[in-house]
N, C-alpha and C positions, 0 to 999 in steps of 0.2 A: 927465487930462492928455494933450495931444497926444503922439504918438510922438516927434516931432522934440525935444520938451522932455525926454522920458525919455532919449533919446540925449545930449543936452547934459549933463544931469546926471551922465552916466556917463563922458563924455569931455570934460570941461570943460577948456579950454586957457588956462591963466592967461598962457602966454607970447604970446597974441594971434597965434599962427601960423594959426589957423582963425578964419574970419569966420562969425558965426551970424547968420541961419541958412543963407547961401549955400553954406558948405562942408560943412554937415551933411545938406543935402537929397540929394546924390548918395550918401552912405552909406545913408540911409533907403531910397532906390530900390534900391540894390544888395542890401540885406538884405532887401527885400520879394521881390525876384527869386529869391534863394536859398531863402528860406522857402517861396515858392510852390512850388519844385520838391520840397521836402521834404514839404509839406502842401498840395497844390493843392486848389482848389475843385472839386466834382463838379457839373456842370451837366447838366440833362436838357432836351432840345429835340425837337420834332417837326419833320421835314423832309418836305416834300411831294415826291413823285416826278414826274418829268417824262414818263414813259412809256418812257424809254430804260433802258439797263443801269446807267448811272452817276446818283447823286444828289449834289446840291450838298452841301457841308459846312454845318453849321449856322452861323448868323450870328456867334455868339460864339467860333467857332474861331480859335485863335491860332496861326498858322504857326510852325513850329519850337519850339512849346512844347506845344500840346494833344496829349493822347493819347486815343484811343477806347477806352472801358472796357466798353461794352455796346451791342448793337443789338437791337431788338425789332421783330418784324414777323411776322404782323399784329398790330394792337393789339386790346385788349379781351378777350384770353383770359386764363383763370384755370386754372393758373398762367401767367404771361406767357410768351410765345414768344421766349425770348432765344436768339440765334443764337450758336453756338460760333464762336471766333475764326477757324477754318478755313473758315468759311462767308461771309465778307466779307473785303473788303481795301480798303486805301486806294490808290487808282489815280491815278497821275500822268500826266495828258495835256497836250497843248500849252495847253489852257486853264486848267490848274491841277490841284489835287488833288480827287478826288471819291471818294465812298464807293460801292463796287460790291458788291452782293450777288450771291453765286454761285448759279447754278442757278435763279433766279427774277428776274423782271422785274416790279415792281409796277406796277399800272396808274397812268395819269396822275391826279394828285391824292390818290392814297392816302398815308397817312402812315406814316412809319418813325420809331420813337422811339430816339434815341441818347443815350448818357450818356458824357461826355468831361470831361477835365481843363482847367481854365483858372487863370491866375494870380489873385492877390489884390491888391487895393488896400489902403491902410490901413484903410478902412472896413469891409473884409472879413476882416480879422484877428480870430479870436476873442478875447474879453477875456483869456481865460486865457493866451494866447500873445503879448500886447503886450509883456510884459516880455522874452520870448525874442527877439523881433525887435529891440527896442532894445538888448539885449546884443550881438547879432551886428553891428548898425551901429556901436555904440560900439567893438567890437574892430577893426573896419576902420579906423575914425578913429585909434585908438591905434597901429595899425600904421603909419599915415602919419606920426603924430607921431614915432614911434620912429625912422623913416627919416629924417625931417627933422633931428631932433637928432643922429643919427649922422653926417650930413654937414654939420653946422654947428659949426664951431670956428675959432678964431684960433691957429695953430701957434706964434705968438710969446708967447702967454699961457698958460701951463700950466695954471692954475686954471680957465680957460674950457673947455680941452679935457676935463678931469676932469668938470666940471659937465655938459657936453653928453653925455659918455658915460653919466653917472649918469642923466639925464633919458631918455636913449634907452632904457637897461636897464629903467628904471621903466615907460615906456610899453609896452615889448614884454612885460613880465611882465603888465601890466594886460590887454593884448590877449589873450593867451593865456588868462588866467583868464576873461575875458568870453566868449571863443569856447567854452571848455569848458562855461560855464554855459549857453549857447545849445544846445550839443549834448545836454547833460543834459535840459534843459527839452523838447526836442523827441523825445527818447528815441533819440538816436543815439550811436554811439561813435566816439572818434577813430581814424580809419583805416578807417571805413566807406566803401564806394564813394560818392564825392561827386558831385553834379550839377555843372553848369556854374555855377560861383560867381563873385560879385562879387570882384574883386581890387582892393585899395587901392594906388595908385601915387602916389608924391610926385614931381611934375614938377620940372624944374629952376628954374621960377619960384617954387617954394615953395607954389603952390597945390594945392588937392586935386583930384584927378581919380580918378573910379572907373569902371572899364569893367566890363561884364558881358556874358554870352554871349546873353541872349534878345533876339531882333529886331535 
């Protein structure tokens, strides 16, 4: 089952305030963004030196997301020649960010192997974590619905006010439960330092808008 269908099954909106799939897709993207920060992909690429002190970052590097995990040079040694973090740096120049090896300049064409983190698309989420990502996205949508119901009432009809408050509390509780399930599934505790996370916002139009920190 596609992730968006899993999300829909957990945050199904009988009130029709959410439109499927248009309002569910932003939640999926925001959940993938957060999940990627908790469990990023590890990517290994070989970068060719230009003969100068700075090397271009690998093609898959994502600005404001990727982190360098390992640098190996020269290649082919057993055990591998892994550099300590103090022996290299990410250097910001007027042309962008580059990898600089300290105390050595590889010859032009020599390869430096780097391991770095990258975000995950839906296809790159391990099968065992699909349920966790769906729970997180559904939690975001339930928070949206709780906020919408909290601000939807006709003050002249007391029964409607009570109903809206009940719906708001119901979705808020569901959101809390789903978010805790996500934390349990990825091995985090509530209160752990959190990465930049997607935040669900209910705009004045009643449509869903989700904003997130990456890119």
